C-alpha positions as CSV (number, residue, x, y, z in Angstrom):
1,M,279.8,-64.7,-59.7
2,A,282.2,-64.8,-56.6
3,V,280.7,-62.8,-53.7
4,K,284.2,-61.5,-52.7
5,K,284.9,-60.4,-56.5
6,A,282.9,-57.5,-57.5
7,K,282.4,-57.9,-61.3
8,S,281.4,-55.5,-63.8
9,Q,277.8,-56.5,-64.3
10,T,277.0,-55.2,-60.2
11,R,277.9,-53.2,-58.1
12,R,279.2,-53.0,-54.0
13,I,278.1,-50.9,-52.1
14,K,279.9,-49.1,-49.2
15,K,279.7,-47.9,-46.1
16,G,278.5,-43.8,-46.7
17,A,277.7,-44.1,-50.3
18,A,275.7,-41.9,-51.3
19,R,272.1,-43.7,-52.5
20,P,270.5,-44.3,-55.6
21,K,269.6,-41.2,-57.4
22,Q,265.9,-40.9,-56.9
23,R,263.3,-39.4,-60.0
24,R,260.4,-37.1,-58.5
25,T,256.6,-38.6,-58.9
26,A,254.1,-37.0,-60.1
27,S,252.7,-36.3,-56.6
28,S,256.1,-35.3,-55.5
29,K,255.6,-32.4,-58.9
30,Q,252.9,-31.3,-56.8
31,G,254.5,-30.9,-53.3
32,V,253.1,-33.8,-51.9
33,K,256.8,-35.3,-51.4
34,K,258.3,-32.8,-50.1
35,M,255.5,-32.5,-46.8
36,K,256.6,-34.4,-43.2
37,V,254.7,-38.1,-42.9
38,S,251.3,-36.5,-40.5
39,S,250.8,-33.7,-42.8
40,L,251.4,-36.3,-45.8
41,K,248.5,-38.3,-43.6
42,S,246.7,-35.1,-43.5
43,Y,247.0,-34.1,-46.8
44,K,245.9,-37.7,-47.5
45,E,242.7,-38.2,-45.2
46,K,241.1,-34.4,-46.4
47,A,241.9,-35.3,-50.1
48,T,238.8,-35.4,-52.4
49,T,240.5,-37.5,-54.7
50,I,242.9,-39.8,-55.8
51,Q,245.7,-40.5,-58.6
52,S,245.8,-43.5,-60.7
53,I,249.9,-43.5,-61.4
54,N,252.2,-45.0,-63.7
55,P,255.0,-46.1,-61.4
56,Y,257.3,-47.1,-64.9
57,T,256.2,-43.7,-66.0
58,E,255.3,-41.7,-63.8
59,E,252.2,-40.1,-64.9
60,V,248.5,-39.4,-63.6
61,M,247.0,-41.2,-65.9
62,Q,243.4,-41.1,-64.2
63,E,242.4,-39.1,-61.6
64,F,238.9,-40.0,-59.4
65,T,236.5,-37.9,-57.0
66,L,236.0,-39.9,-53.6
67,M,232.9,-40.4,-53.1
68,T,231.3,-38.4,-49.9
69,R,230.2,-39.4,-46.9
70,A,225.8,-39.2,-47.4
71,E,227.1,-41.1,-51.2
72,L,228.5,-44.0,-49.1
73,D,225.8,-44.3,-46.8
74,E,223.5,-44.9,-49.3
75,Q,225.4,-46.8,-50.9
76,I,225.4,-48.8,-48.3
77,E,221.5,-48.8,-47.4
78,R,221.7,-50.7,-51.2
79,S,224.1,-53.0,-50.5
80,R,222.0,-53.9,-47.2
81,A,218.9,-54.1,-49.5
82,A,220.4,-56.7,-51.7
83,F,221.8,-58.7,-49.2
84,K,218.7,-59.7,-48.4
85,R,218.3,-60.7,-51.5
86,W,221.3,-62.1,-51.8
87,R,220.7,-65.1,-48.6
88,D,218.2,-66.1,-49.7
89,I,219.6,-67.6,-53.1
90,E,220.2,-71.4,-52.9
91,V,224.1,-71.9,-53.0
92,S,223.2,-74.0,-57.0
93,E,222.4,-70.7,-58.3
94,R,225.3,-68.6,-56.6
95,T,227.9,-71.0,-58.1
96,V,225.9,-70.2,-61.7
97,F,227.1,-66.4,-61.2
98,I,231.0,-67.3,-60.1
99,K,231.3,-69.7,-62.8
100,K,230.8,-67.3,-64.9
101,L,233.3,-64.6,-63.6
102,A,236.0,-67.0,-64.0
103,D,234.9,-67.3,-67.5
104,Q,234.7,-63.4,-67.3
105,L,238.4,-62.9,-65.8
106,R,239.5,-65.6,-69.0
107,T,237.4,-62.9,-71.9
108,E,239.5,-60.1,-70.7
109,K,242.1,-61.5,-69.1
110,R,244.8,-59.3,-71.0
111,R,242.6,-56.2,-70.3
112,Y,242.2,-57.2,-66.4
113,A,246.4,-57.7,-66.7
114,E,247.2,-54.9,-68.0
115,L,245.5,-52.2,-65.5
116,I,247.4,-54.0,-63.2
117,T,250.6,-53.4,-64.3
118,R,250.4,-50.1,-65.2
119,E,248.6,-48.7,-61.8
120,M,251.4,-50.8,-60.3
121,G,254.3,-51.6,-62.2
122,K,254.2,-55.9,-61.7
123,P,255.8,-56.9,-65.2
124,I,252.6,-58.0,-67.4
125,K,253.4,-61.5,-67.6
126,E,253.5,-61.8,-64.0
127,S,249.4,-59.4,-64.0
128,L,248.7,-62.5,-66.8
129,A,249.5,-65.6,-64.2
130,E,247.2,-63.5,-61.6
131,I,244.5,-63.3,-63.8
132,E,244.2,-66.7,-64.6
133,K,245.0,-67.6,-60.9
134,C,241.4,-65.7,-60.1
135,A,239.8,-67.8,-62.7
136,V,241.1,-71.1,-61.5
137,L,240.1,-69.3,-58.2
138,A,236.4,-69.3,-59.0
139,D,236.3,-72.3,-61.2
140,Y,236.9,-73.9,-57.2
141,Y,234.6,-72.8,-55.6
142,A,232.2,-72.5,-58.3
143,E,232.1,-76.4,-58.1
144,N,233.1,-77.1,-54.1
145,A,231.2,-74.3,-52.0
146,E,227.9,-76.1,-52.3
147,R,229.3,-79.2,-51.1
148,F,231.7,-76.9,-48.4
149,L,228.3,-75.2,-47.1
150,K,226.5,-78.4,-46.7
151,P,225.2,-78.9,-43.1
152,E,226.9,-80.8,-41.1
153,E,224.7,-84.0,-39.1
154,I,225.9,-84.4,-35.4
155,K,224.8,-88.1,-33.6
156,T,224.2,-86.7,-29.8
157,E,220.5,-87.7,-27.4
158,A,218.8,-85.6,-29.0
159,K,215.9,-86.4,-32.3
160,K,218.4,-84.6,-34.8
161,S,221.7,-82.0,-34.3
162,Y,223.2,-80.4,-37.0
163,V,224.8,-77.4,-37.9
164,V,224.3,-74.8,-40.6
165,F,226.3,-72.3,-41.9
166,Q,224.6,-68.7,-42.4
167,P,225.9,-65.4,-44.1
168,L,226.2,-62.6,-41.8
169,G,226.0,-60.3,-43.8
170,L,227.9,-57.0,-45.5
171,V,231.9,-57.4,-45.5
172,L,234.0,-54.6,-45.3
173,A,236.8,-55.5,-47.8
174,I,240.1,-53.4,-47.4
175,M,242.9,-54.5,-50.0
176,P,246.0,-54.0,-50.8
177,W,247.4,-52.6,-54.1
178,N,250.3,-55.7,-54.9
179,F,248.2,-58.4,-55.6
180,P,244.7,-56.1,-56.7
181,F,242.5,-59.2,-58.1
182,W,244.0,-61.7,-56.3
183,Q,244.0,-60.5,-53.3
184,A,240.0,-58.7,-53.7
185,L,238.7,-62.3,-54.9
186,R,240.8,-64.5,-52.3
187,F,238.6,-62.9,-50.1
188,G,235.4,-62.4,-51.9
189,I,234.3,-65.1,-54.0
190,P,234.2,-67.0,-50.4
191,A,232.5,-64.9,-48.8
192,I,230.0,-64.1,-51.8
193,A,229.7,-67.5,-52.1
194,A,228.2,-68.0,-48.4
195,G,225.8,-65.8,-49.1
196,N,227.4,-62.6,-48.4
197,V,228.2,-59.1,-50.1
198,V,230.9,-57.2,-50.4
199,I,232.0,-53.1,-50.0
200,L,235.7,-53.6,-51.6
201,K,238.1,-49.9,-50.7
202,H,240.7,-50.8,-52.1
203,A,244.7,-49.4,-52.7
204,S,244.4,-46.0,-53.7
205,N,246.9,-46.7,-55.8
206,V,244.8,-48.9,-57.9
207,P,241.7,-47.5,-58.4
208,Q,241.1,-48.7,-62.0
209,T,242.1,-52.6,-60.9
210,A,239.3,-51.4,-58.0
211,L,236.3,-50.9,-60.6
212,A,237.4,-53.5,-62.9
213,I,236.6,-55.9,-60.5
214,E,233.3,-54.4,-60.1
215,D,233.0,-54.7,-63.6
216,A,234.3,-58.0,-63.5
217,F,231.1,-59.8,-61.9
218,L,228.7,-57.3,-63.1
219,K,229.6,-58.4,-66.8
220,A,229.4,-62.2,-65.3
221,G,225.7,-61.3,-64.3
222,F,225.8,-60.9,-60.6
223,P,223.3,-59.2,-59.0
224,R,224.0,-55.3,-58.4
225,D,225.5,-54.6,-55.7
226,I,226.9,-57.4,-54.6
227,L,230.7,-56.7,-54.7
228,K,230.6,-52.5,-54.8
229,T,233.9,-50.8,-55.2
230,V,233.6,-48.0,-53.1
231,L,236.3,-44.7,-53.9
232,V,236.9,-43.4,-50.4
233,N,240.0,-42.4,-47.7
234,Y,240.7,-45.0,-44.4
235,T,239.2,-42.8,-42.3
236,E,235.7,-43.4,-43.9
237,A,236.2,-46.8,-44.7
238,L,237.5,-47.4,-40.3
239,R,234.3,-45.1,-40.4
240,L,232.1,-48.2,-41.2
241,I,233.1,-50.2,-38.4
242,D,232.5,-47.8,-35.7
243,E,228.9,-47.0,-36.9
244,D,228.2,-50.6,-37.1
245,K,227.5,-49.7,-41.5
246,V,229.1,-53.2,-41.9
247,D,228.8,-57.1,-40.2
248,A,232.3,-57.8,-40.3
249,V,236.0,-57.1,-41.6
250,S,238.5,-58.3,-44.0
251,L,241.5,-56.6,-44.5
252,T,244.9,-57.6,-45.9
253,G,247.9,-55.1,-45.2
254,S,250.3,-53.5,-42.6
255,N,251.0,-54.7,-39.8
256,K,250.1,-50.8,-38.2
257,A,246.7,-50.8,-40.1
258,G,245.8,-54.1,-39.0
259,E,246.4,-52.7,-35.4
260,E,243.9,-49.9,-36.8
261,V,241.2,-52.1,-38.2
262,G,241.0,-54.2,-35.2
263,E,241.2,-52.0,-32.4
264,H,238.1,-50.4,-33.9
265,A,236.7,-54.1,-35.6
266,G,237.0,-55.6,-30.9
267,K,235.8,-52.1,-29.7
268,K,232.5,-53.4,-32.4
269,I,232.7,-56.8,-31.6
270,K,233.5,-57.3,-35.4
271,K,234.0,-60.5,-37.5
272,L,237.8,-59.9,-38.2
273,V,240.3,-61.8,-40.6
274,L,244.0,-59.9,-40.5
275,E,247.2,-61.2,-43.4
276,L,249.3,-59.1,-42.5
277,G,252.9,-58.7,-42.6
278,G,255.8,-61.7,-43.4
279,S,259.3,-62.2,-43.1
280,D,259.5,-65.5,-45.1
281,A,262.4,-67.9,-44.0
282,F,264.0,-69.6,-46.6
283,I,265.9,-72.5,-44.8
284,V,268.8,-74.4,-47.2
285,L,270.5,-77.2,-45.1
286,D,273.8,-78.8,-46.2
287,D,271.6,-81.7,-47.7
288,A,269.6,-79.9,-50.1
289,D,269.9,-79.3,-54.5
290,I,272.0,-76.2,-53.7
291,E,272.2,-75.7,-57.4
292,K,267.8,-75.5,-57.6
293,A,268.1,-73.8,-54.2
294,G,270.1,-71.2,-55.0
295,R,268.3,-70.5,-58.2
296,V,264.5,-71.1,-57.2
297,A,265.3,-68.5,-54.5
298,A,266.0,-65.6,-56.5
299,N,262.7,-66.3,-58.2
300,A,261.4,-66.7,-54.4
301,R,262.3,-63.3,-53.3
302,M,262.1,-61.4,-57.0
303,I,258.1,-61.9,-57.2
304,N,256.0,-59.2,-57.7
305,T,259.3,-57.3,-57.9
306,G,259.9,-58.4,-53.9
307,Q,256.7,-57.1,-53.4
308,S,254.7,-59.9,-52.1
309,C,253.8,-61.0,-48.2
310,I,254.8,-64.4,-49.0
311,A,257.8,-63.7,-50.8
312,A,261.3,-65.6,-49.0
313,K,263.0,-63.0,-47.6
314,R,265.4,-64.4,-45.1
315,F,268.0,-66.7,-46.5
316,I,269.1,-69.4,-44.2
317,V,272.1,-71.2,-45.1
318,M,274.2,-73.4,-43.5
319,E,277.4,-72.9,-43.7
320,S,279.1,-76.0,-44.9
321,V,277.0,-75.3,-48.5
322,A,276.9,-71.2,-48.4
323,E,279.5,-70.4,-50.7
324,E,277.6,-73.1,-53.4
325,F,274.3,-71.1,-52.4
326,K,275.3,-67.7,-53.5
327,K,277.3,-68.0,-56.9
328,Y,273.8,-70.0,-57.6
329,F,271.7,-67.2,-55.4
330,S,273.6,-64.9,-57.4
331,A,273.4,-66.5,-61.1
332,R,270.2,-66.8,-60.7
333,L,269.8,-62.6,-60.2
334,K,271.9,-61.5,-62.7
335,E,269.7,-63.7,-66.1
336,L,266.8,-61.9,-64.4
337,K,266.1,-58.6,-67.1
338,I,264.6,-55.8,-65.4
339,G,262.8,-52.7,-67.4
340,D,259.5,-52.5,-69.0
341,P,256.8,-54.1,-67.3
342,M,254.5,-53.8,-70.3
343,D,257.4,-56.1,-72.4
344,E,256.7,-59.6,-71.9
345,T,260.1,-60.6,-71.1
346,T,260.5,-58.4,-68.1
347,D,261.2,-59.8,-65.2
348,I,261.3,-57.1,-62.8
349,G,259.3,-53.9,-63.0
350,P,259.1,-51.2,-61.1
351,V,258.2,-51.0,-57.4
352,A,254.6,-49.2,-56.8
353,K,255.2,-46.7,-55.2
354,R,257.6,-43.9,-54.1
355,E,257.5,-44.8,-50.4
356,I,258.4,-48.0,-51.1
357,L,261.6,-47.0,-53.0
358,D,262.8,-44.5,-49.9
359,S,261.9,-47.6,-47.6
360,L,264.4,-50.0,-48.8
361,N,267.4,-47.4,-49.5
362,D,266.3,-46.5,-46.3
363,Q,267.1,-50.6,-45.0
364,L,269.9,-51.2,-47.1
365,Q,272.0,-48.1,-45.7
366,D,271.4,-49.4,-42.6
367,A,272.6,-52.9,-43.1
368,V,275.9,-51.4,-45.2
369,S,276.4,-48.5,-42.2
370,K,276.9,-51.5,-39.6
371,G,278.6,-53.1,-41.8
372,A,276.9,-55.8,-44.4
373,E,278.5,-56.8,-47.8
374,C,275.9,-55.4,-49.9
375,V,276.3,-56.8,-53.9
376,Q,273.5,-55.0,-56.1
377,M,272.8,-55.5,-59.9
378,P,272.8,-52.3,-62.2
379,Q,270.2,-50.4,-63.0
380,Q,269.8,-50.4,-67.0
381,P,266.3,-48.1,-66.6
382,Q,266.5,-44.7,-67.3
383,K,262.7,-44.2,-65.8
384,G,260.2,-45.4,-63.5
385,L,260.7,-46.4,-60.0
386,F,263.2,-49.1,-59.7
387,F,265.7,-50.7,-57.1
388,P,268.1,-53.2,-58.7
389,P,267.6,-56.4,-56.7
390,C,270.5,-56.7,-53.9
391,A,272.1,-59.7,-52.1
392,V,273.5,-58.5,-48.7
393,Y,276.0,-61.2,-46.9
394,N,276.6,-61.3,-43.6
395,P,273.4,-59.2,-42.5
396,T,273.2,-59.1,-38.7
397,P,269.6,-59.3,-36.3
398,D,269.9,-55.5,-35.2
399,M,269.6,-54.6,-38.7
400,K,266.3,-53.9,-40.6
401,I,266.5,-55.8,-43.6
402,V,266.3,-58.7,-40.7
403,R,264.0,-57.1,-38.3
404,E,261.7,-55.6,-40.4
405,E,259.5,-57.1,-43.3
406,V,261.7,-55.9,-46.2
407,F,258.9,-54.9,-49.4
408,G,261.1,-55.5,-52.1
409,P,263.9,-56.7,-54.0
410,I,266.7,-56.7,-51.5
411,A,268.0,-60.3,-50.0
412,P,270.1,-61.3,-47.0
413,V,271.6,-64.1,-46.7
414,I,272.6,-65.8,-43.2
415,T,274.5,-68.9,-42.3
416,V,274.4,-71.2,-39.6
417,K,276.2,-74.0,-38.4
418,D,273.9,-76.3,-38.2
419,E,269.8,-77.0,-38.9
420,K,268.8,-76.4,-34.9
421,E,270.3,-72.6,-35.5
422,A,268.5,-72.9,-38.6
423,I,265.1,-73.1,-36.5
424,R,266.4,-70.3,-33.9
425,V,266.9,-68.0,-36.6
426,A,264.0,-69.0,-38.6
427,N,261.5,-68.5,-36.0
428,D,263.5,-65.6,-35.0
429,T,260.9,-62.8,-36.1
430,E,257.8,-61.5,-35.1
431,Y,256.3,-62.6,-38.5
432,C,255.4,-66.2,-39.0
433,L,253.3,-66.0,-42.7
434,G,255.5,-68.6,-44.8
435,A,258.9,-71.0,-45.1
436,A,260.5,-72.9,-47.0
437,V,263.0,-75.7,-46.6
438,W,265.6,-77.3,-48.7
439,S,266.7,-81.1,-48.1
440,R,267.2,-83.8,-50.1
441,D,265.3,-85.9,-47.4
442,T,262.0,-84.9,-46.6
443,D,260.9,-86.9,-43.5
444,R,264.3,-84.6,-42.4
445,A,262.7,-81.5,-44.1
446,E,259.4,-82.1,-42.6
447,R,260.9,-82.6,-39.2
448,V,261.8,-78.8,-39.8
449,A,258.7,-77.7,-40.8
450,D,257.2,-79.2,-38.1
451,R,259.7,-76.8,-35.7
452,L,258.6,-73.5,-37.9
453,E,256.6,-71.1,-36.4
454,A,254.2,-70.1,-39.8
455,G,251.0,-71.0,-41.3
456,A,252.9,-73.2,-43.9
457,V,255.7,-74.5,-45.7
458,A,257.3,-75.1,-48.3
459,I,259.2,-78.2,-49.0
460,N,262.0,-78.5,-51.4
461,D,259.6,-75.5,-53.5
462,M,259.1,-72.0,-52.7
463,V,256.1,-70.6,-50.4
464,K,252.0,-70.4,-52.8
465,S,249.1,-69.7,-52.3
466,D,246.8,-72.5,-53.6
467,P,242.0,-72.3,-53.8
468,R,242.3,-75.6,-52.4
469,L,245.5,-75.0,-49.0
470,P,244.3,-72.8,-46.0
471,F,245.9,-69.7,-46.7
472,G,246.8,-67.3,-43.6
473,G,249.3,-66.6,-40.4
474,C,250.0,-66.5,-36.8
475,K,251.8,-64.0,-34.6
476,K,252.0,-60.7,-36.5
477,S,251.1,-62.1,-39.7
478,G,247.5,-62.6,-39.0
479,V,244.3,-63.9,-37.5
480,G,241.9,-66.2,-39.1
481,R,242.9,-68.4,-42.5
482,E,241.2,-67.8,-45.9
483,L,241.1,-70.6,-49.1
484,S,239.9,-73.7,-49.1
485,Y,236.6,-74.1,-47.0
486,F,238.2,-72.8,-43.8
487,G,238.5,-69.9,-45.8
488,L,234.7,-69.5,-46.7
489,R,233.3,-70.7,-43.5
490,E,235.5,-67.8,-41.9
491,F,232.7,-65.2,-43.0
492,V,230.0,-67.2,-41.6
493,N,227.5,-67.9,-38.4
494,V,228.3,-71.0,-37.8
495,K,224.5,-72.2,-36.1
496,S,223.9,-75.0,-34.5
497,V,220.0,-76.2,-34.4
498,V,219.1,-79.5,-31.8
499,V,215.5,-80.9,-32.5
500,R,214.4,-83.4,-29.5
501,E,211.5,-85.6,-29.0
């Protein structure tokens, strides 16, 4: 699709144009959406129930009663008792349970995947892939945890010196909805392999999935309370930190949540790992395979309907190949099927929540009002929280789609003159989670990668997490690492032992 020619398959959004018509969710019908933000937050904190709402049908599937404070405190005591038993089990025995968890995930892969799709709208083929990836993760730690945790001898003038890795205790996991199984297990499996126990406070819109995670551990034969899902509000989760009821915290979520949890954990000197927002740069140099780069770029942006921290979010293209890139990028966007997430052929489902849809509309209208050229694919579905994929050309640094994390299918394409400018623009963000560099000259690409501020760089590919490699960012993208042996050792006491003559 030539950028300058609007065709029937796309629609241009003009300055001052009305926003796409929005539908009412189940919660808005109950009056929640009409509240001001401050009132809404107060309402959520005082609520005694949470709802599981299908973002495609917008129907309430199930309602859950939150735990009382007394019930939560009783659970903490049970988890504390479980830790005292679990920490004394040999690592080789713990890994037997982890291997059984991999088997359990594969056995009920379809059921778990359908839960994910119904609760947060991810296309079913991506949900199935998520469960399989969790099984691979479990296989990896079942095979390697004992080696990673083996005491390390260090030569000194003493008779014997060595380092041991011992569990910290109860780890509170505050997890997001966008990869509800993967992100909980990405943290949870290595933490448990190290001898910790986990209190899982999952996102309030995926309670069925959160309970299914606990159930998977029990079906795999884990002792009760090694991983426990607690249905509580955010305030109660913070109280667990404030009252020293947990020993460490792992959070994957927004920067605001990271700042709040970091403040509470810091006051109590708690070990903390934060995996926060991203605004990943996807750099296309003038010697890249432009067709492949353009098509992979579209896939990298639209994975999980754009609701991924490591999705490519800013496309930085050298001007000599910009038009060619736009052609292939737009062509791939038009191929993606929008619709029922339970349909195996669907590529893009609804966004997970009404707030995300509102935020995307606000960010896009901001770009339009400041002069960007926006080309949006048609919105085909007649129901659900859909936001049609949108390419934004000629964005400026002051636009929200460049300054903020965009958690949905909006793709700003930034044109630069040379490699030096590409690096400068890529690093001009408060986030530094991942980045991609495209060039046929891999030595050149590696030189660029070395100058990028990012926790991970993919060359001639899209950024992906891998159990064998550490995952995390710097700046405001987070603190600490997950996965690999780096992640396994985040929640341990690294103890030195020195034996004299």
